[in-house]
PABA-578333 format. One record per residue (C-alpha): x, y, z; residue in three letters. Coordinates in steps of 0.1 Angstrom, whole numbers. Layout:
BEGIN
node u=X; v=Y; w=Z; residu=ALA
...
This chain:
BEGIN
node u=1265; v=961; w=-247; residu=UNK
node u=1265; v=925; w=-256; residu=UNK
node u=1253; v=894; w=-230; residu=UNK
node u=1255; v=859; w=-235; residu=UNK
node u=1231; v=837; w=-215; residu=UNK
node u=1244; v=804; w=-214; residu=UNK
node u=1228; v=770; w=-204; residu=UNK
node u=1188; v=785; w=-198; residu=UNK
node u=1163; v=762; w=-199; residu=UNK
node u=1142; v=767; w=-230; residu=UNK
node u=1116; v=747; w=-250; residu=UNK
node u=1124; v=718; w=-229; residu=UNK
node u=1165; v=720; w=-232; residu=UNK
node u=1193; v=739; w=-222; residu=UNK
node u=1201; v=767; w=-245; residu=UNK
node u=1223; v=799; w=-250; residu=UNK
node u=1212; v=833; w=-257; residu=UNK
node u=1235; v=858; w=-274; residu=UNK
node u=1221; v=896; w=-268; residu=UNK
node u=1238; v=925; w=-290; residu=UNK
node u=1223; v=956; w=-283; residu=UNK
node u=1186; v=960; w=-282; residu=UNK
node u=1180; v=927; w=-298; residu=UNK
node u=1182; v=888; w=-298; residu=UNK
node u=1210; v=880; w=-323; residu=UNK
node u=1212; v=843; w=-318; residu=UNK
node u=1195; v=815; w=-299; residu=UNK
node u=1216; v=779; w=-298; residu=UNK
node u=1235; v=754; w=-277; residu=UNK
node u=1269; v=758; w=-266; residu=UNK
node u=1272; v=794; w=-285; residu=UNK
node u=1311; v=805; w=-283; residu=UNK
node u=1311; v=843; w=-291; residu=UNK
node u=1327; v=870; w=-270; residu=UNK
node u=1304; v=890; w=-251; residu=UNK
node u=1308; v=918; w=-226; residu=UNK
node u=1286; v=901; w=-198; residu=UNK
node u=1285; v=863; w=-197; residu=UNK
node u=1256; v=851; w=-173; residu=UNK
node u=1252; v=815; w=-160; residu=UNK
node u=1218; v=807; w=-162; residu=UNK
node u=1221; v=770; w=-151; residu=UNK
node u=1189; v=760; w=-131; residu=UNK
node u=1169; v=794; w=-143; residu=UNK
node u=1144; v=788; w=-174; residu=UNK
node u=1143; v=819; w=-198; residu=UNK
node u=1109; v=837; w=-208; residu=UNK
node u=1100; v=867; w=-228; residu=UNK
node u=1091; v=897; w=-205; residu=UNK
node u=1055; v=903; w=-194; residu=UNK
node u=1039; v=932; w=-211; residu=UNK
node u=1012; v=946; w=-187; residu=UNK
node u=984; v=955; w=-211; residu=UNK
node u=967; v=978; w=-187; residu=UNK
node u=976; v=1001; w=-154; residu=UNK
node u=976; v=1035; w=-137; residu=UNK
node u=1013; v=1032; w=-127; residu=UNK
node u=1012; v=1062; w=-97; residu=UNK
node u=986; v=1044; w=-82; residu=UNK
node u=1007; v=1023; w=-63; residu=UNK
node u=1004; v=1053; w=-38; residu=UNK
node u=969; v=1045; w=-32; residu=UNK
node u=978; v=1008; w=-25; residu=UNK
node u=950; v=993; w=3; residu=UNK
node u=937; v=1030; w=8; residu=UNK
node u=902; v=1021; w=-5; residu=UNK
node u=894; v=988; w=-7; residu=UNK
node u=859; v=965; w=-6; residu=UNK
node u=840; v=996; w=-23; residu=UNK
node u=819; v=994; w=-53; residu=UNK
node u=835; v=1013; w=-82; residu=UNK
node u=818; v=1042; w=-86; residu=UNK
node u=820; v=1051; w=-48; residu=UNK
node u=856; v=1040; w=-47; residu=UNK
node u=861; v=1065; w=-77; residu=UNK
node u=842; v=1096; w=-62; residu=UNK
node u=847; v=1093; w=-27; residu=UNK
node u=883; v=1079; w=-25; residu=UNK
node u=905; v=1083; w=-54; residu=UNK
node u=894; v=1111; w=-77; residu=UNK
node u=896; v=1136; w=-43; residu=UNK
node u=931; v=1123; w=-33; residu=UNK
node u=943; v=1123; w=-68; residu=UNK
node u=932; v=1160; w=-76; residu=UNK
node u=960; v=1164; w=-48; residu=UNK
node u=987; v=1146; w=-67; residu=UNK
node u=1019; v=1165; w=-71; residu=UNK
node u=1045; v=1159; w=-98; residu=UNK
node u=1070; v=1145; w=-72; residu=UNK
node u=1042; v=1122; w=-61; residu=UNK
node u=1034; v=1108; w=-92; residu=UNK
node u=1070; v=1107; w=-100; residu=UNK
node u=1078; v=1082; w=-71; residu=UNK
node u=1045; v=1066; w=-73; residu=UNK
node u=1055; v=1055; w=-112; residu=UNK
node u=1092; v=1049; w=-97; residu=UNK
node u=1077; v=1022; w=-70; residu=UNK
node u=1052; v=1007; w=-103; residu=UNK
node u=1082; v=1001; w=-122; residu=UNK
node u=1101; v=986; w=-93; residu=UNK
node u=1074; v=962; w=-85; residu=UNK
node u=1069; v=948; w=-122; residu=UNK
node u=1105; v=948; w=-127; residu=UNK
node u=1107; v=925; w=-96; residu=UNK
node u=1078; v=906; w=-109; residu=UNK
node u=1093; v=899; w=-148; residu=UNK
node u=1072; v=929; w=-167; residu=UNK
node u=1094; v=947; w=-192; residu=UNK
node u=1066; v=971; w=-205; residu=UNK
node u=1036; v=982; w=-199; residu=UNK
node u=1005; v=1001; w=-212; residu=UNK
node u=995; v=1031; w=-187; residu=UNK
node u=967; v=1057; w=-182; residu=UNK
node u=968; v=1086; w=-161; residu=UNK
node u=983; v=1120; w=-158; residu=UNK
node u=1015; v=1142; w=-155; residu=UNK
node u=1027; v=1128; w=-182; residu=UNK
node u=1061; v=1142; w=-173; residu=UNK
node u=1064; v=1129; w=-139; residu=UNK
node u=1056; v=1091; w=-150; residu=UNK
node u=1080; v=1094; w=-185; residu=UNK
node u=1109; v=1104; w=-162; residu=UNK
node u=1102; v=1078; w=-141; residu=UNK
node u=1101; v=1049; w=-166; residu=UNK
node u=1132; v=1064; w=-183; residu=UNK
node u=1154; v=1061; w=-154; residu=UNK
node u=1141; v=1026; w=-143; residu=UNK
node u=1145; v=1013; w=-178; residu=UNK
node u=1113; v=999; w=-188; residu=UNK
node u=1092; v=1003; w=-221; residu=UNK
node u=1059; v=1018; w=-218; residu=UNK
node u=1029; v=1035; w=-238; residu=UNK
node u=1018; v=1066; w=-220; residu=UNK
node u=981; v=1076; w=-221; residu=UNK
node u=976; v=1112; w=-208; residu=UNK
node u=938; v=1108; w=-194; residu=UNK
node u=915; v=1128; w=-209; residu=UNK
node u=881; v=1136; w=-192; residu=UNK
node u=859; v=1165; w=-201; residu=UNK
node u=824; v=1157; w=-181; residu=UNK
node u=809; v=1169; w=-213; residu=UNK
node u=819; v=1203; w=-209; residu=UNK
node u=828; v=1220; w=-241; residu=UNK
node u=856; v=1240; w=-219; residu=UNK
node u=874; v=1215; w=-208; residu=UNK
node u=871; v=1196; w=-239; residu=UNK
node u=891; v=1223; w=-253; residu=UNK
node u=917; v=1224; w=-225; residu=UNK
node u=918; v=1186; w=-229; residu=UNK
node u=926; v=1190; w=-270; residu=UNK
node u=956; v=1215; w=-262; residu=UNK
node u=968; v=1195; w=-236; residu=UNK
node u=972; v=1163; w=-259; residu=UNK
node u=989; v=1184; w=-284; residu=UNK
node u=1017; v=1195; w=-257; residu=UNK
node u=1021; v=1161; w=-245; residu=UNK
node u=1025; v=1147; w=-279; residu=UNK
node u=1051; v=1177; w=-281; residu=UNK
node u=1066; v=1171; w=-255; residu=UNK
node u=1068; v=1129; w=-259; residu=UNK
node u=1085; v=1133; w=-291; residu=UNK
node u=1111; v=1158; w=-284; residu=UNK
node u=1122; v=1150; w=-253; residu=UNK
node u=1113; v=1113; w=-250; residu=UNK
node u=1110; v=1087; w=-276; residu=UNK
node u=1124; v=1053; w=-278; residu=UNK
node u=1111; v=1034; w=-247; residu=UNK
node u=1086; v=1056; w=-241; residu=UNK
node u=1059; v=1062; w=-265; residu=UNK
node u=1023; v=1082; w=-264; residu=UNK
node u=989; v=1070; w=-269; residu=UNK
node u=957; v=1092; w=-267; residu=UNK
node u=938; v=1083; w=-237; residu=UNK
node u=898; v=1091; w=-234; residu=UNK
node u=890; v=1079; w=-198; residu=UNK
node u=858; v=1063; w=-207; residu=UNK
node u=824; v=1073; w=-224; residu=UNK
node u=808; v=1084; w=-189; residu=UNK
node u=831; v=1112; w=-184; residu=UNK
node u=842; v=1120; w=-222; residu=UNK
node u=820; v=1136; w=-242; residu=UNK
node u=815; v=1122; w=-279; residu=UNK
node u=826; v=1151; w=-294; residu=UNK
node u=863; v=1148; w=-278; residu=UNK
node u=862; v=1114; w=-288; residu=UNK
node u=860; v=1119; w=-321; residu=UNK
node u=884; v=1146; w=-319; residu=UNK
node u=910; v=1121; w=-299; residu=UNK
node u=901; v=1094; w=-327; residu=UNK
node u=915; v=1121; w=-357; residu=UNK
node u=940; v=1133; w=-334; residu=UNK
node u=955; v=1096; w=-333; residu=UNK
node u=948; v=1085; w=-364; residu=UNK
node u=965; v=1120; w=-379; residu=UNK
node u=996; v=1110; w=-356; residu=UNK
node u=995; v=1071; w=-360; residu=UNK
node u=990; v=1070; w=-322; residu=UNK
node u=973; v=1041; w=-302; residu=UNK
node u=943; v=1052; w=-281; residu=UNK
node u=932; v=1034; w=-251; residu=UNK
node u=899; v=1039; w=-233; residu=UNK
node u=880; v=1021; w=-202; residu=UNK
node u=848; v=1003; w=-219; residu=UNK
node u=820; v=980; w=-209; residu=UNK
node u=836; v=974; w=-176; residu=UNK
node u=801; v=974; w=-152; residu=UNK
node u=763; v=966; w=-159; residu=UNK
node u=758; v=1001; w=-148; residu=UNK
node u=778; v=1016; w=-176; residu=UNK
node u=759; v=994; w=-201; residu=UNK
node u=729; v=1006; w=-187; residu=UNK
node u=736; v=1045; w=-187; residu=UNK
node u=749; v=1044; w=-220; residu=UNK
node u=720; v=1030; w=-235; residu=UNK
node u=700; v=1058; w=-216; residu=UNK
node u=721; v=1086; w=-225; residu=UNK
node u=735; v=1080; w=-257; residu=UNK
node u=707; v=1053; w=-274; residu=UNK
node u=732; v=1024; w=-276; residu=UNK
node u=753; v=1000; w=-256; residu=UNK
node u=792; v=1009; w=-254; residu=UNK
node u=804; v=992; w=-284; residu=UNK
node u=777; v=1006; w=-304; residu=UNK
node u=781; v=1037; w=-292; residu=UNK
node u=819; v=1043; w=-304; residu=UNK
node u=811; v=1021; w=-336; residu=UNK
node u=782; v=1052; w=-344; residu=UNK
node u=809; v=1076; w=-334; residu=UNK
node u=832; v=1063; w=-359; residu=UNK
node u=862; v=1057; w=-333; residu=UNK
node u=867; v=1016; w=-339; residu=UNK
node u=900; v=1011; w=-353; residu=UNK
node u=931; v=990; w=-352; residu=UNK
node u=946; v=1019; w=-332; residu=UNK
node u=917; v=1012; w=-300; residu=UNK
node u=929; v=992; w=-271; residu=UNK
node u=898; v=984; w=-247; residu=UNK
node u=908; v=981; w=-210; residu=UNK
node u=878; v=957; w=-198; residu=UNK
node u=855; v=949; w=-225; residu=UNK
node u=830; v=927; w=-199; residu=UNK
node u=797; v=933; w=-211; residu=UNK
node u=797; v=925; w=-250; residu=UNK
node u=774; v=902; w=-270; residu=UNK
node u=782; v=883; w=-301; residu=UNK
node u=776; v=912; w=-325; residu=UNK
node u=795; v=937; w=-307; residu=UNK
node u=823; v=910; w=-307; residu=UNK
node u=819; v=909; w=-344; residu=UNK
node u=821; v=945; w=-347; residu=UNK
node u=854; v=948; w=-326; residu=UNK
node u=870; v=921; w=-346; residu=UNK
node u=858; v=937; w=-380; residu=UNK
node u=876; v=965; w=-370; residu=UNK
node u=907; v=951; w=-355; residu=UNK
node u=903; v=965; w=-320; residu=UNK
node u=924; v=950; w=-292; residu=UNK
node u=911; v=943; w=-260; residu=UNK
node u=928; v=939; w=-223; residu=UNK
node u=912; v=916; w=-194; residu=UNK
node u=922; v=925; w=-161; residu=UNK
node u=907; v=902; w=-140; residu=UNK
node u=920; v=911; w=-105; residu=UNK
node u=904; v=946; w=-109; residu=UNK
node u=871; v=931; w=-120; residu=UNK
node u=870; v=907; w=-92; residu=UNK
node u=880; v=928; w=-65; residu=UNK
node u=852; v=955; w=-75; residu=UNK
node u=826; v=930; w=-86; residu=UNK
node u=826; v=946; w=-120; residu=UNK
node u=817; v=911; w=-133; residu=UNK
node u=835; v=878; w=-144; residu=UNK
node u=822; v=865; w=-177; residu=UNK
node u=851; v=879; w=-200; residu=UNK
node u=846; v=864; w=-234; residu=UNK
node u=883; v=857; w=-238; residu=UNK
node u=874; v=825; w=-261; residu=UNK
node u=849; v=839; w=-280; residu=UNK
node u=872; v=868; w=-289; residu=UNK
node u=903; v=851; w=-297; residu=UNK
node u=883; v=831; w=-322; residu=UNK
node u=868; v=862; w=-336; residu=UNK
node u=904; v=872; w=-344; residu=UNK
node u=907; v=897; w=-317; residu=UNK
node u=941; v=900; w=-302; residu=UNK
node u=935; v=898; w=-263; residu=UNK
node u=961; v=908; w=-238; residu=UNK
node u=960; v=906; w=-202; residu=UNK
node u=968; v=937; w=-176; residu=UNK
node u=970; v=945; w=-136; residu=UNK
node u=947; v=974; w=-138; residu=UNK
node u=959; v=1000; w=-110; residu=UNK
node u=973; v=990; w=-77; residu=UNK
node u=944; v=1007; w=-59; residu=UNK
node u=921; v=980; w=-75; residu=UNK
node u=943; v=950; w=-81; residu=UNK
node u=965; v=956; w=-52; residu=UNK
node u=998; v=944; w=-70; residu=UNK
node u=1013; v=945; w=-105; residu=UNK
node u=1024; v=909; w=-104; residu=UNK
node u=1017; v=897; w=-145; residu=UNK
node u=1022; v=859; w=-131; residu=UNK
node u=993; v=863; w=-109; residu=UNK
node u=970; v=876; w=-133; residu=UNK
node u=977; v=849; w=-156; residu=UNK
node u=964; v=825; w=-129; residu=UNK
node u=935; v=846; w=-123; residu=UNK
node u=924; v=854; w=-158; residu=UNK
node u=924; v=811; w=-163; residu=UNK
node u=908; v=801; w=-133; residu=UNK
node u=883; v=830; w=-135; residu=UNK
node u=875; v=819; w=-174; residu=UNK
node u=872; v=779; w=-161; residu=UNK
node u=852; v=788; w=-130; residu=UNK
node u=817; v=806; w=-151; residu=UNK
node u=825; v=785; w=-179; residu=UNK
node u=823; v=755; w=-156; residu=UNK
node u=848; v=739; w=-182; residu=UNK
node u=884; v=730; w=-171; residu=UNK
node u=902; v=728; w=-204; residu=UNK
node u=888; v=768; w=-215; residu=UNK
node u=917; v=795; w=-210; residu=UNK
node u=947; v=771; w=-210; residu=UNK
node u=982; v=782; w=-193; residu=UNK
node u=999; v=783; w=-229; residu=UNK
node u=968; v=805; w=-242; residu=UNK
node u=974; v=828; w=-209; residu=UNK
node u=1015; v=831; w=-211; residu=UNK
node u=1008; v=841; w=-248; residu=UNK
node u=984; v=867; w=-239; residu=UNK
node u=1010; v=879; w=-215; residu=UNK
node u=1039; v=881; w=-237; residu=UNK
node u=1031; v=880; w=-273; residu=UNK
node u=996; v=894; w=-275; residu=UNK
node u=1008; v=923; w=-251; residu=UNK
node u=1040; v=931; w=-275; residu=UNK
node u=1013; v=934; w=-304; residu=UNK
node u=992; v=954; w=-281; residu=UNK
node u=1019; v=982; w=-283; residu=UNK
node u=1035; v=977; w=-315; residu=UNK
node u=1070; v=954; w=-306; residu=UNK
node u=1084; v=931; w=-321; residu=UNK
node u=1088; v=912; w=-286; residu=UNK
node u=1073; v=885; w=-266; residu=UNK
node u=1095; v=857; w=-280; residu=UNK
node u=1130; v=843; w=-276; residu=UNK
node u=1139; v=842; w=-312; residu=UNK
node u=1166; v=859; w=-329; residu=UNK
node u=1156; v=892; w=-340; residu=UNK
node u=1134; v=900; w=-315; residu=UNK
node u=1138; v=927; w=-286; residu=UNK
node u=1160; v=917; w=-258; residu=UNK
node u=1131; v=920; w=-231; residu=UNK
node u=1135; v=888; w=-211; residu=UNK
node u=1136; v=873; w=-178; residu=UNK
node u=1152; v=846; w=-163; residu=UNK
node u=1130; v=822; w=-138; residu=UNK
node u=1142; v=805; w=-109; residu=UNK
node u=1140; v=768; w=-110; residu=UNK
node u=1151; v=758; w=-78; residu=UNK
node u=1121; v=760; w=-58; residu=UNK
node u=1089; v=738; w=-47; residu=UNK
node u=1068; v=754; w=-71; residu=UNK
node u=1087; v=741; w=-101; residu=UNK
node u=1094; v=708; w=-85; residu=UNK
node u=1087; v=686; w=-101; residu=UNK
node u=1088; v=708; w=-134; residu=UNK
node u=1066; v=682; w=-157; residu=UNK
node u=1052; v=710; w=-174; residu=UNK
node u=1068; v=746; w=-168; residu=UNK
node u=1043; v=769; w=-184; residu=UNK
node u=1020; v=750; w=-161; residu=UNK
node u=1038; v=757; w=-134; residu=UNK
node u=1047; v=791; w=-138; residu=UNK
node u=1008; v=804; w=-144; residu=UNK
node u=993; v=779; w=-118; residu=UNK
node u=1020; v=776; w=-91; residu=UNK
node u=1042; v=802; w=-91; residu=UNK
node u=1039; v=840; w=-82; residu=UNK
node u=1062; v=874; w=-96; residu=UNK
node u=1087; v=861; w=-67; residu=UNK
node u=1103; v=832; w=-89; residu=UNK
node u=1118; v=859; w=-114; residu=UNK
node u=1157; v=862; w=-108; residu=UNK
node u=1170; v=884; w=-135; residu=UNK
node u=1149; v=909; w=-160; residu=UNK
node u=1167; v=927; w=-188; residu=UNK
node u=1150; v=952; w=-212; residu=UNK
node u=1161; v=968; w=-243; residu=UNK
node u=1193; v=949; w=-239; residu=UNK
node u=1202; v=965; w=-203; residu=UNK
node u=1199; v=942; w=-170; residu=UNK
node u=1177; v=959; w=-148; residu=UNK
node u=1176; v=930; w=-119; residu=UNK
node u=1200; v=905; w=-114; residu=UNK
node u=1196; v=879; w=-87; residu=UNK
node u=1167; v=900; w=-77; residu=UNK
node u=1184; v=929; w=-66; residu=UNK
node u=1175; v=964; w=-85; residu=UNK
node u=1199; v=990; w=-81; residu=UNK
node u=1184; v=1023; w=-57; residu=UNK
node u=1155; v=999; w=-48; residu=UNK
node u=1154; v=1010; w=-7; residu=UNK
node u=1154; v=1043; w=-15; residu=UNK
node u=1123; v=1038; w=-40; residu=UNK
node u=1102; v=1025; w=-14; residu=UNK
node u=1115; v=1048; w=14; residu=UNK
node u=1104; v=1079; w=-8; residu=UNK
node u=1071; v=1064; w=-25; residu=UNK
node u=1059; v=1055; w=14; residu=UNK
node u=1070; v=1092; w=22; residu=UNK
node u=1047; v=1106; w=-7; residu=UNK
node u=1019; v=1083; w=2; residu=UNK
node u=1018; v=1090; w=37; residu=UNK
node u=1020; v=1125; w=34; residu=UNK
node u=994; v=1130; w=7; residu=UNK
node u=967; v=1114; w=30; residu=UNK
node u=979; v=1140; w=55; residu=UNK
node u=978; v=1168; w=31; residu=UNK
node u=938; v=1155; w=23; residu=UNK
node u=929; v=1149; w=61; residu=UNK
């Protein structure tokens, strides 16, 4: 399919964008080639699709379910007991809801860590987004559970390769150093290296995690992974709040990527001093994520950009730290790099993953600085049209089938609570 987008605001002037299949083929003015679809984008800006670097998509079913609680109490008393009762159908509709929310706010790709990969993959395949899936590994330092985790990882790898592929890719996903043994971490790292897969993990998220790591392993979290030999360019760390200068250098030297999740970190009071500037200066790729809807309450990457910037400015007491432009890059280019995608820019040869932003709005009036207005004034509701992989997923803020998704996801969430009463 070919799409010609006419008169979209890009880099301060009206531009046309020609999409052929999955890629952007030409960007210019007054393009005249024939296309299957022509979109008049006057009054709209064109931007790359956002990449959500860390999420737990099915947890949309737990939105507002365990608010205002400490992290470990929240996990142990509210989340884990109910997650244990989730069915494949629950996960499918929870993921459909997550995809709907991400499309409505301009996200075209996301990195996810959860379980029951078939339910998630089916939902993402139908919704048209890209995903890097991670089937969460937890062995609680039990050798028998570790062996089961290894076998499940092998099965999921075969399933994704044989039945999906394309927009749906796999990573290995040890949950955290306090739920996964060192032996399993090393095995997963070897598996990821053997099959050229990314590896994602929650790390250095709370002060308590750091203290327990030193007590139990003799090292801080990053140093512990270094000693295990699992730091590599394949590794994606979610959170990474509690790291010192030496650990930042370790991460940079090994090409590790980091995802900042400001909404979740603030809501769970995990900490606010994320070293975005220091990591960037060290050469680390730093992306942005929402985390799951149970801890961030929404999947709006426009909101995440604002929170990340303002949080970074506040604790540093520096109004020029973490600029709007840096946040926009972290939500697009850096996120694409995280997933190994040639995306994140409106340029020839890049994947046709993009959105149109409606400029006919108070938050874009006046529009002295579009990126500034997008990051500091807008939210995801400014997104009018979304295209992923050259396919239109939303136009005029309408996503096909959205009413059914809202109805079915709500039914599954309420039923889940009844089942656990």
